[in-house]
DOLOTOR-790525 format. One record per residue (C-alpha): x, y, z; residue number from 1; residue in three letters. Coordinates in Angstrom, 3 decimals, padded with zeros to 6 digits. Layout:
N
+----------+----------+----------+-------+-------+
|     east |    north |       up | marse | volum |
+----------+----------+----------+-------+-------+
|        X |        Y |        Z |   NUM |   ALA |
...
+----------+----------+----------+-------+-------+
# end
This chain:
360
+----------+----------+----------+-------+-------+
|     east |    north |       up | marse | volum |
+----------+----------+----------+-------+-------+
|  000.000 |  000.000 |  000.000 |     1 |   UNK |
|  001.757 |  003.232 | -001.106 |     2 |   UNK |
|  002.032 |  005.619 |  001.800 |     3 |   UNK |
|  000.720 |  009.154 |  001.761 |     4 |   UNK |
|  002.856 |  011.173 |  004.121 |     5 |   UNK |
|  000.651 |  014.189 |  004.846 |     6 |   UNK |
| -002.859 |  015.182 |  003.719 |     7 |   UNK |
| -003.890 |  018.718 |  004.719 |     8 |   UNK |
| -007.502 |  019.698 |  004.082 |     9 |   UNK |
| -007.110 |  023.114 |  002.476 |    10 |   UNK |
| -009.855 |  025.542 |  001.473 |    11 |   UNK |
| -010.005 |  026.522 | -002.179 |    12 |   UNK |
| -008.874 |  030.024 | -001.291 |    13 |   UNK |
| -006.022 |  032.218 | -002.493 |    14 |   UNK |
| -004.219 |  032.295 |  000.855 |    15 |   UNK |
| -004.117 |  028.476 |  000.949 |    16 |   UNK |
| -002.968 |  028.236 | -002.676 |    17 |   UNK |
| -000.183 |  030.723 | -001.943 |    18 |   UNK |
|  000.834 |  028.753 |  001.153 |    19 |   UNK |
|  001.165 |  025.586 | -000.910 |    20 |   UNK |
|  003.058 |  027.506 | -003.611 |    21 |   UNK |
|  005.514 |  028.846 | -001.024 |    22 |   UNK |
|  006.515 |  025.406 |  000.254 |    23 |   UNK |
|  009.965 |  024.246 | -000.764 |    24 |   UNK |
|  009.870 |  021.568 | -003.476 |    25 |   UNK |
|  011.074 |  018.842 | -001.118 |    26 |   UNK |
|  008.242 |  019.699 |  001.282 |    27 |   UNK |
|  005.649 |  019.867 | -001.506 |    28 |   UNK |
|  006.658 |  016.335 | -002.452 |    29 |   UNK |
|  005.442 |  015.171 |  000.958 |    30 |   UNK |
|  002.104 |  017.022 |  000.796 |    31 |   UNK |
| -001.018 |  015.681 | -000.921 |    32 |   UNK |
| -003.677 |  018.369 | -000.379 |    33 |   UNK |
| -007.378 |  017.673 | -000.138 |    34 |   UNK |
| -008.699 |  020.891 | -001.674 |    35 |   UNK |
| -012.249 |  021.565 | -000.495 |    36 |   UNK |
| -014.657 |  023.952 | -002.163 |    37 |   UNK |
| -016.908 |  026.035 |  000.093 |    38 |   UNK |
| -020.688 |  025.833 |  000.125 |    39 |   UNK |
| -022.549 |  027.922 | -002.432 |    40 |   UNK |
| -026.042 |  028.262 | -000.940 |    41 |   UNK |
| -028.758 |  028.747 | -003.523 |    42 |   UNK |
| -026.275 |  028.998 | -006.438 |    43 |   UNK |
| -027.356 |  027.120 | -009.534 |    44 |   UNK |
| -026.443 |  026.506 | -013.166 |    45 |   UNK |
| -024.068 |  028.827 | -015.008 |    46 |   UNK |
| -023.662 |  031.115 | -011.999 |    47 |   UNK |
| -022.488 |  028.227 | -009.835 |    48 |   UNK |
| -020.111 |  026.981 | -012.548 |    49 |   UNK |
| -018.570 |  030.438 | -012.997 |    50 |   UNK |
| -018.079 |  030.925 | -009.257 |    51 |   UNK |
| -016.377 |  027.549 | -008.865 |    52 |   UNK |
| -014.068 |  028.146 | -011.829 |    53 |   UNK |
| -012.980 |  031.465 | -010.305 |    54 |   UNK |
| -012.229 |  029.749 | -007.011 |    55 |   UNK |
| -010.315 |  026.849 | -008.510 |    56 |   UNK |
| -008.153 |  029.077 | -010.738 |    57 |   UNK |
| -005.631 |  029.976 | -008.008 |    58 |   UNK |
| -005.306 |  026.372 | -006.869 |    59 |   UNK |
| -004.928 |  024.920 | -010.361 |    60 |   UNK |
| -002.013 |  027.278 | -011.045 |    61 |   UNK |
|  000.019 |  026.041 | -008.070 |    62 |   UNK |
| -000.910 |  022.337 | -008.030 |    63 |   UNK |
|  001.600 |  021.055 | -010.565 |    64 |   UNK |
|  004.290 |  019.076 | -008.716 |    65 |   UNK |
|  002.225 |  016.213 | -007.394 |    66 |   UNK |
| -001.252 |  014.758 | -006.948 |    67 |   UNK |
| -004.077 |  016.268 | -004.927 |    68 |   UNK |
| -007.780 |  015.688 | -004.413 |    69 |   UNK |
| -010.403 |  018.216 | -005.427 |    70 |   UNK |
| -013.684 |  017.951 | -003.548 |    71 |   UNK |
| -017.014 |  019.731 | -003.207 |    72 |   UNK |
| -018.201 |  018.219 |  000.088 |    73 |   UNK |
| -020.982 |  020.735 |  000.743 |    74 |   UNK |
| -022.805 |  020.540 | -002.594 |    75 |   UNK |
| -026.506 |  019.760 | -002.430 |    76 |   UNK |
| -028.297 |  017.399 | -004.774 |    77 |   UNK |
| -029.358 |  020.171 | -007.146 |    78 |   UNK |
| -025.752 |  021.334 | -007.566 |    79 |   UNK |
| -024.101 |  017.933 | -007.958 |    80 |   UNK |
| -024.385 |  017.614 | -011.745 |    81 |   UNK |
| -023.006 |  021.098 | -012.470 |    82 |   UNK |
| -020.128 |  020.709 | -010.035 |    83 |   UNK |
| -019.287 |  017.252 | -011.323 |    84 |   UNK |
| -018.941 |  018.645 | -014.861 |    85 |   UNK |
| -016.755 |  021.572 | -013.775 |    86 |   UNK |
| -014.485 |  019.494 | -011.535 |    87 |   UNK |
| -014.066 |  016.851 | -014.243 |    88 |   UNK |
| -012.516 |  019.506 | -016.516 |    89 |   UNK |
| -009.758 |  020.246 | -013.983 |    90 |   UNK |
| -009.163 |  016.573 | -013.274 |    91 |   UNK |
| -008.798 |  015.765 | -016.956 |    92 |   UNK |
| -005.981 |  018.258 | -017.524 |    93 |   UNK |
| -004.546 |  018.809 | -014.025 |    94 |   UNK |
| -003.073 |  016.767 | -011.204 |    95 |   UNK |
| -006.349 |  016.386 | -009.306 |    96 |   UNK |
| -008.017 |  013.170 | -008.175 |    97 |   UNK |
| -011.797 |  012.844 | -007.772 |    98 |   UNK |
| -013.516 |  012.408 | -004.408 |    99 |   UNK |
| -016.852 |  010.984 | -003.410 |   100 |   UNK |
| -018.473 |  009.607 | -000.276 |   101 |   UNK |
| -021.035 |  007.034 |  000.809 |   102 |   UNK |
| -023.778 |  009.600 |  001.422 |   103 |   UNK |
| -023.178 |  011.793 | -001.636 |   104 |   UNK |
| -025.895 |  012.189 | -004.303 |   105 |   UNK |
| -025.896 |  009.336 | -006.833 |   106 |   UNK |
| -025.084 |  011.730 | -009.691 |   107 |   UNK |
| -021.962 |  012.894 | -007.842 |   108 |   UNK |
| -020.828 |  009.328 | -007.096 |   109 |   UNK |
| -021.346 |  008.351 | -010.734 |   110 |   UNK |
| -019.410 |  011.348 | -012.030 |   111 |   UNK |
| -016.497 |  010.855 | -009.610 |   112 |   UNK |
| -016.214 |  007.199 | -010.540 |   113 |   UNK |
| -016.378 |  007.992 | -014.261 |   114 |   UNK |
| -013.626 |  010.571 | -013.825 |   115 |   UNK |
| -011.436 |  008.082 | -011.970 |   116 |   UNK |
| -011.906 |  005.483 | -014.683 |   117 |   UNK |
| -011.390 |  007.940 | -017.538 |   118 |   UNK |
| -008.255 |  009.491 | -016.042 |   119 |   UNK |
| -006.758 |  006.294 | -014.660 |   120 |   UNK |
| -006.431 |  007.973 | -011.265 |   121 |   UNK |
| -007.531 |  006.575 | -007.910 |   122 |   UNK |
| -010.833 |  007.636 | -006.390 |   123 |   UNK |
| -010.852 |  009.178 | -002.933 |   124 |   UNK |
| -013.664 |  007.922 | -000.698 |   125 |   UNK |
| -014.151 |  010.496 |  002.053 |   126 |   UNK |
| -016.051 |  009.156 |  005.048 |   127 |   UNK |
| -017.067 |  011.618 |  007.761 |   128 |   UNK |
| -016.837 |  010.339 |  011.350 |   129 |   UNK |
| -018.038 |  013.240 |  013.534 |   130 |   UNK |
| -018.752 |  010.995 |  016.548 |   131 |   UNK |
| -019.577 |  007.400 |  017.379 |   132 |   UNK |
| -019.220 |  005.106 |  014.380 |   133 |   UNK |
| -022.507 |  004.508 |  012.602 |   134 |   UNK |
| -022.514 |  000.898 |  011.421 |   135 |   UNK |
| -025.050 |  001.716 |  008.711 |   136 |   UNK |
| -022.193 |  003.604 |  007.075 |   137 |   UNK |
| -020.287 |  000.343 |  006.767 |   138 |   UNK |
| -022.963 | -000.972 |  004.420 |   139 |   UNK |
| -023.052 |  002.302 |  002.473 |   140 |   UNK |
| -019.281 |  002.294 |  001.998 |   141 |   UNK |
| -019.430 | -001.385 |  001.082 |   142 |   UNK |
| -021.951 | -000.691 | -001.703 |   143 |   UNK |
| -019.777 |  002.124 | -003.039 |   144 |   UNK |
| -016.610 |  000.020 | -002.881 |   145 |   UNK |
| -018.335 | -002.837 | -004.726 |   146 |   UNK |
| -018.833 | -000.478 | -007.674 |   147 |   UNK |
| -015.352 |  001.019 | -007.526 |   148 |   UNK |
| -013.073 | -001.960 | -007.033 |   149 |   UNK |
| -013.974 | -003.535 | -010.373 |   150 |   UNK |
| -012.802 | -000.520 | -012.368 |   151 |   UNK |
| -010.553 |  001.771 | -010.258 |   152 |   UNK |
| -008.270 |  001.983 | -007.266 |   153 |   UNK |
| -009.679 |  003.593 | -004.135 |   154 |   UNK |
| -008.193 |  005.645 | -001.309 |   155 |   UNK |
| -009.891 |  005.811 |  002.091 |   156 |   UNK |
| -010.059 |  009.252 |  003.729 |   157 |   UNK |
| -011.539 |  009.033 |  007.234 |   158 |   UNK |
| -012.442 |  012.610 |  008.169 |   159 |   UNK |
| -012.948 |  012.987 |  011.918 |   160 |   UNK |
| -013.704 |  016.706 |  011.733 |   161 |   UNK |
| -012.848 |  018.655 |  014.888 |   162 |   UNK |
| -010.923 |  016.666 |  017.518 |   163 |   UNK |
| -010.621 |  019.033 |  020.461 |   164 |   UNK |
| -010.560 |  018.481 |  024.211 |   165 |   UNK |
| -014.352 |  018.036 |  024.312 |   166 |   UNK |
| -013.964 |  014.840 |  022.279 |   167 |   UNK |
| -011.634 |  012.608 |  024.336 |   168 |   UNK |
| -012.758 |  009.428 |  022.584 |   169 |   UNK |
| -011.913 |  010.545 |  019.048 |   170 |   UNK |
| -009.179 |  007.951 |  018.641 |   171 |   UNK |
| -011.598 |  005.158 |  019.623 |   172 |   UNK |
| -014.162 |  006.421 |  017.128 |   173 |   UNK |
| -011.491 |  006.368 |  014.425 |   174 |   UNK |
| -010.413 |  002.854 |  015.372 |   175 |   UNK |
| -013.989 |  001.579 |  015.100 |   176 |   UNK |
| -014.272 |  003.157 |  011.659 |   177 |   UNK |
| -010.966 |  001.619 |  010.570 |   178 |   UNK |
| -011.961 | -001.804 |  011.889 |   179 |   UNK |
| -015.167 | -001.629 |  009.841 |   180 |   UNK |
| -013.824 | -000.099 |  006.632 |   181 |   UNK |
| -010.288 | -001.355 |  006.062 |   182 |   UNK |
| -011.425 | -004.968 |  005.351 |   183 |   UNK |
| -013.854 | -003.785 |  002.655 |   184 |   UNK |
| -011.226 | -003.162 | -000.017 |   185 |   UNK |
| -007.602 | -003.385 | -001.010 |   186 |   UNK |
| -007.184 |  000.324 | -000.376 |   187 |   UNK |
| -004.417 |  002.109 | -002.226 |   188 |   UNK |
| -003.951 |  004.287 |  000.868 |   189 |   UNK |
| -005.694 |  004.966 |  004.185 |   190 |   UNK |
| -005.614 |  008.350 |  005.928 |   191 |   UNK |
| -007.214 |  009.705 |  009.090 |   192 |   UNK |
| -007.851 |  013.449 |  009.152 |   193 |   UNK |
| -008.583 |  015.553 |  012.226 |   194 |   UNK |
| -008.962 |  019.257 |  012.939 |   195 |   UNK |
| -007.101 |  020.192 |  016.114 |   196 |   UNK |
| -006.933 |  023.963 |  015.740 |   197 |   UNK |
| -009.005 |  025.641 |  018.479 |   198 |   UNK |
| -011.603 |  028.368 |  018.351 |   199 |   UNK |
| -009.660 |  031.487 |  019.319 |   200 |   UNK |
| -011.133 |  034.367 |  021.311 |   201 |   UNK |
| -009.624 |  037.733 |  022.167 |   202 |   UNK |
| -009.763 |  036.822 |  025.861 |   203 |   UNK |
| -007.549 |  033.782 |  025.260 |   204 |   UNK |
| -004.770 |  036.050 |  024.000 |   205 |   UNK |
| -004.889 |  038.831 |  026.565 |   206 |   UNK |
| -001.699 |  037.656 |  028.287 |   207 |   UNK |
|  000.709 |  037.199 |  025.432 |   208 |   UNK |
|  001.415 |  033.869 |  023.759 |   209 |   UNK |
| -001.201 |  031.183 |  024.326 |   210 |   UNK |
| -000.341 |  027.527 |  023.698 |   211 |   UNK |
| -003.106 |  025.086 |  022.773 |   212 |   UNK |
| -002.394 |  021.346 |  022.416 |   213 |   UNK |
| -002.379 |  019.806 |  018.945 |   214 |   UNK |
| -005.135 |  017.320 |  019.676 |   215 |   UNK |
| -005.257 |  016.036 |  016.096 |   216 |   UNK |
| -001.571 |  015.102 |  016.318 |   217 |   UNK |
| -002.151 |  013.333 |  019.640 |   218 |   UNK |
| -005.179 |  011.459 |  018.269 |   219 |   UNK |
| -003.279 |  010.196 |  015.234 |   220 |   UNK |
| -000.445 |  008.890 |  017.384 |   221 |   UNK |
| -002.953 |  007.182 |  019.689 |   222 |   UNK |
| -004.579 |  005.513 |  016.668 |   223 |   UNK |
| -001.200 |  004.272 |  015.469 |   224 |   UNK |
| -000.307 |  002.890 |  018.905 |   225 |   UNK |
| -003.609 |  001.012 |  019.098 |   226 |   UNK |
| -003.216 | -000.432 |  015.620 |   227 |   UNK |
|  000.040 | -002.017 |  016.820 |   228 |   UNK |
|  001.441 | -002.532 |  013.342 |   229 |   UNK |
| -001.770 | -003.860 |  011.781 |   230 |   UNK |
| -001.903 | -000.857 |  009.434 |   231 |   UNK |
|  001.638 |  000.531 |  009.287 |   232 |   UNK |
|  000.932 |  002.748 |  006.270 |   233 |   UNK |
| -001.720 |  004.918 |  007.970 |   234 |   UNK |
| -001.439 |  008.463 |  006.599 |   235 |   UNK |
| -001.843 |  011.639 |  008.661 |   236 |   UNK |
| -004.146 |  014.510 |  007.760 |   237 |   UNK |
| -005.277 |  017.731 |  009.422 |   238 |   UNK |
| -006.962 |  021.066 |  008.748 |   239 |   UNK |
| -003.801 |  023.141 |  009.017 |   240 |   UNK |
| -004.026 |  026.275 |  011.130 |   241 |   UNK |
| -007.777 |  026.787 |  010.783 |   242 |   UNK |
| -010.723 |  025.207 |  012.544 |   243 |   UNK |
| -012.428 |  022.426 |  010.643 |   244 |   UNK |
| -015.753 |  024.295 |  010.860 |   245 |   UNK |
| -014.379 |  027.294 |  008.961 |   246 |   UNK |
| -014.303 |  025.339 |  005.696 |   247 |   UNK |
| -018.082 |  024.919 |  005.854 |   248 |   UNK |
| -018.668 |  028.677 |  005.608 |   249 |   UNK |
| -019.538 |  030.272 |  002.256 |   250 |   UNK |
| -017.018 |  032.715 |  000.803 |   251 |   UNK |
| -018.492 |  036.168 |  001.226 |   252 |   UNK |
| -017.124 |  039.483 | -000.109 |   253 |   UNK |
| -015.105 |  041.390 |  002.481 |   254 |   UNK |
| -017.426 |  044.234 |  003.421 |   255 |   UNK |
| -015.571 |  045.318 |  006.522 |   256 |   UNK |
| -016.706 |  044.715 |  010.049 |   257 |   UNK |
| -015.626 |  041.727 |  012.087 |   258 |   UNK |
| -013.095 |  041.797 |  014.921 |   259 |   UNK |
| -010.352 |  044.398 |  014.961 |   260 |   UNK |
| -007.772 |  041.773 |  015.847 |   261 |   UNK |
| -006.239 |  038.656 |  014.319 |   262 |   UNK |
| -003.864 |  035.847 |  015.227 |   263 |   UNK |
| -000.302 |  034.902 |  014.442 |   264 |   UNK |
|  000.100 |  031.128 |  014.666 |   265 |   UNK |
|  003.149 |  028.962 |  015.205 |   266 |   UNK |
|  003.201 |  025.165 |  015.294 |   267 |   UNK |
|  005.505 |  023.363 |  017.707 |   268 |   UNK |
|  005.890 |  019.639 |  018.281 |   269 |   UNK |
|  002.929 |  019.510 |  020.674 |   270 |   UNK |
|  001.066 |  022.817 |  020.507 |   271 |   UNK |
| -000.240 |  025.731 |  018.478 |   272 |   UNK |
|  001.340 |  028.917 |  019.813 |   273 |   UNK |
| -001.043 |  031.861 |  019.326 |   274 |   UNK |
| -000.533 |  035.587 |  019.768 |   275 |   UNK |
| -002.851 |  038.511 |  019.073 |   276 |   UNK |
| -002.237 |  041.058 |  016.331 |   277 |   UNK |
| -004.363 |  044.046 |  015.316 |   278 |   UNK |
| -005.884 |  044.909 |  011.959 |   279 |   UNK |
| -005.676 |  048.694 |  012.174 |   280 |   UNK |
| -004.962 |  051.744 |  014.273 |   281 |   UNK |
| -001.924 |  053.992 |  014.787 |   282 |   UNK |
| -000.012 |  051.348 |  016.765 |   283 |   UNK |
| -000.685 |  048.519 |  014.326 |   284 |   UNK |
|  002.874 |  048.061 |  013.054 |   285 |   UNK |
|  004.463 |  048.318 |  016.492 |   286 |   UNK |
|  001.934 |  045.957 |  018.093 |   287 |   UNK |
|  002.230 |  043.351 |  015.363 |   288 |   UNK |
|  006.023 |  043.443 |  015.328 |   289 |   UNK |
|  006.072 |  042.816 |  019.054 |   290 |   UNK |
|  003.664 |  039.903 |  018.554 |   291 |   UNK |
|  006.078 |  038.380 |  016.018 |   292 |   UNK |
|  008.952 |  038.880 |  018.471 |   293 |   UNK |
|  007.050 |  036.893 |  021.067 |   294 |   UNK |
|  006.929 |  033.924 |  018.699 |   295 |   UNK |
|  010.624 |  034.289 |  017.880 |   296 |   UNK |
|  011.362 |  034.064 |  021.620 |   297 |   UNK |
|  009.694 |  030.659 |  021.871 |   298 |   UNK |
|  012.160 |  027.864 |  022.718 |   299 |   UNK |
|  010.639 |  025.918 |  019.797 |   300 |   UNK |
|  011.107 |  028.632 |  017.181 |   301 |   UNK |
|  013.035 |  026.908 |  014.410 |   302 |   UNK |
|  014.846 |  029.885 |  012.881 |   303 |   UNK |
|  014.379 |  031.972 |  009.742 |   304 |   UNK |
|  015.864 |  029.295 |  007.471 |   305 |   UNK |
|  013.184 |  026.717 |  008.365 |   306 |   UNK |
|  010.650 |  028.026 |  005.836 |   307 |   UNK |
|  009.340 |  031.217 |  004.269 |   308 |   UNK |
|  006.826 |  031.321 |  007.143 |   309 |   UNK |
|  009.583 |  031.637 |  009.733 |   310 |   UNK |
|  011.403 |  034.121 |  007.513 |   311 |   UNK |
|  008.284 |  036.295 |  007.350 |   312 |   UNK |
|  007.995 |  036.236 |  011.152 |   313 |   UNK |
|  011.623 |  037.313 |  011.475 |   314 |   UNK |
|  011.146 |  040.170 |  009.021 |   315 |   UNK |
|  007.904 |  041.252 |  010.668 |   316 |   UNK |
|  009.623 |  041.304 |  014.066 |   317 |   UNK |
|  012.331 |  043.718 |  013.006 |   318 |   UNK |
|  012.215 |  047.177 |  014.570 |   319 |   UNK |
|  011.621 |  050.299 |  012.551 |   320 |   UNK |
|  014.789 |  051.650 |  010.983 |   321 |   UNK |
|  015.723 |  055.322 |  011.205 |   322 |   UNK |
|  015.182 |  055.670 |  007.451 |   323 |   UNK |
|  011.727 |  054.107 |  007.718 |   324 |   UNK |
|  010.777 |  056.526 |  010.474 |   325 |   UNK |
|  012.017 |  059.463 |  008.366 |   326 |   UNK |
|  010.042 |  058.386 |  005.305 |   327 |   UNK |
|  006.910 |  057.424 |  007.175 |   328 |   UNK |
|  007.176 |  053.762 |  006.159 |   329 |   UNK |
|  006.599 |  050.976 |  008.666 |   330 |   UNK |
|  009.348 |  048.850 |  007.080 |   331 |   UNK |
|  008.649 |  045.207 |  006.121 |   332 |   UNK |
|  004.901 |  044.594 |  006.130 |   333 |   UNK |
|  003.076 |  043.318 |  009.182 |   334 |   UNK |
|  000.412 |  041.557 |  007.150 |   335 |   UNK |
| -003.331 |  041.122 |  007.168 |   336 |   UNK |
| -005.654 |  038.200 |  007.887 |   337 |   UNK |
| -004.800 |  036.408 |  004.623 |   338 |   UNK |
| -001.067 |  036.900 |  005.199 |   339 |   UNK |
| -001.265 |  035.528 |  008.737 |   340 |   UNK |
| -003.072 |  032.428 |  007.482 |   341 |   UNK |
| -000.615 |  031.950 |  004.626 |   342 |   UNK |
|  002.554 |  032.161 |  006.728 |   343 |   UNK |
|  000.949 |  030.093 |  009.484 |   344 |   UNK |
|  000.149 |  027.305 |  007.040 |   345 |   UNK |
|  003.588 |  027.419 |  005.388 |   346 |   UNK |
|  005.479 |  026.859 |  008.621 |   347 |   UNK |
|  002.850 |  024.375 |  009.855 |   348 |   UNK |
|  002.924 |  022.173 |  006.752 |   349 |   UNK |
|  006.717 |  022.320 |  006.615 |   350 |   UNK |
|  007.000 |  021.229 |  010.244 |   351 |   UNK |
|  004.462 |  018.419 |  009.832 |   352 |   UNK |
|  006.214 |  016.954 |  006.787 |   353 |   UNK |
|  009.596 |  017.012 |  008.526 |   354 |   UNK |
|  008.143 |  015.521 |  011.695 |   355 |   UNK |
|  006.477 |  012.679 |  009.789 |   356 |   UNK |
|  009.611 |  012.008 |  007.750 |   357 |   UNK |
|  011.609 |  011.578 |  010.952 |   358 |   UNK |
|  009.084 |  009.011 |  012.205 |   359 |   UNK |
|  009.066 |  006.968 |  009.010 |   360 |   UNK |
+----------+----------+----------+-------+-------+
# end
C-alpha cells in the first residue's frame, strides 16, 4: 500500500494556494492536499459553474508538482451535476483526483467514478466520522466500494472533523471506523484526518502567547499505537491552522466589520502557539512586530531558514529603521488576515512533513 505522508484539508482560497506555492519543493513532495470547495447556498447553473471556476483558478495554477484531491463536500443534490462537470474539466488536464463519499448524491458518485476510470487515477472515498461510528455507514461504503473496485483503485479518507478536548474518545471512534472499513477493499492508501486547531477568542490572547495542544496530532499517534502494526501505512491529515468548521462557511465578499484583531500562529511539536495582532490603528505596526517577536522568543522557534513562514515572522519582528521613520514607512509589512493564514500554514505544513519524515 503506497504511503501518503501528509494530507492537509485546504480551502479553495487564495491564501491556501499561496501557502502551498511557497513550500519548498522537497516539502511539496510530501504534501497531498485535499482541496475543499466552500458551500454555495442557492447557487445554480451557469452562476455556480462560474463561481467555482474562479475559485479553482488559483489552486490549479500552483498544483503542478504532485497529486491532490479536489472535492465539493458541501454541494446539495441540485448542484451535484453542475459541479461534477466543472471538476471533471480540472481533473482531466490537471493533477487532481476525484472524491466521493457514501452519502453523496448518486449523480456525484457516478461522475467521480467515471472521472477516476477515464483518467486512470484513484478515487478518494471520504467518510465523515463526527462521533460514534454509525454501522449503517459500513454498508453504504461497502456498496460504493463494490462499484469502484472492479474498475478503479480507491483511497480511504476518514475525516474525523474537529478533535478538540471536548472529544476525548476521538481515537476510539477512528479505530472503530478503521476496523469496519479497512477490510472492505484493497485500499491504495488509508488516511485519518482531524482538525485540532481551536476556536480562538480575544480573551484567550490577553496575556501574550497562548499555547493550545495539537489534539489532532495526539489522536493520530494514539490511533497508530492502538493499531500495533496492523496498518503501518496509515497516513496523517489535518486542517492546518484553521478550525475544521471554517471550511463549511460560504465565501463572502469582504465588506468590513468583524473583529479588529487577528492571530499569528506557530506550530511546535505539541502545541499551536497563538498571539494577538491588530488589523488597524496607529499602533498597528508596532503591536504586530512585538507579537512576532514573542513567537521568535519561543524555545521551539526553528529559525528563519526553516521556511518562508519563519522568515516572514523574522522580518515582521524587526524594529523600525531610522530611514523608515524618516520616510513614514513601517518597514517590512506586518500583514493582514490572509497573510497571517498563509505564513501560518507554510510553517505548519513544513513542520508536519519534517516531523512525519523523521518518524518513518
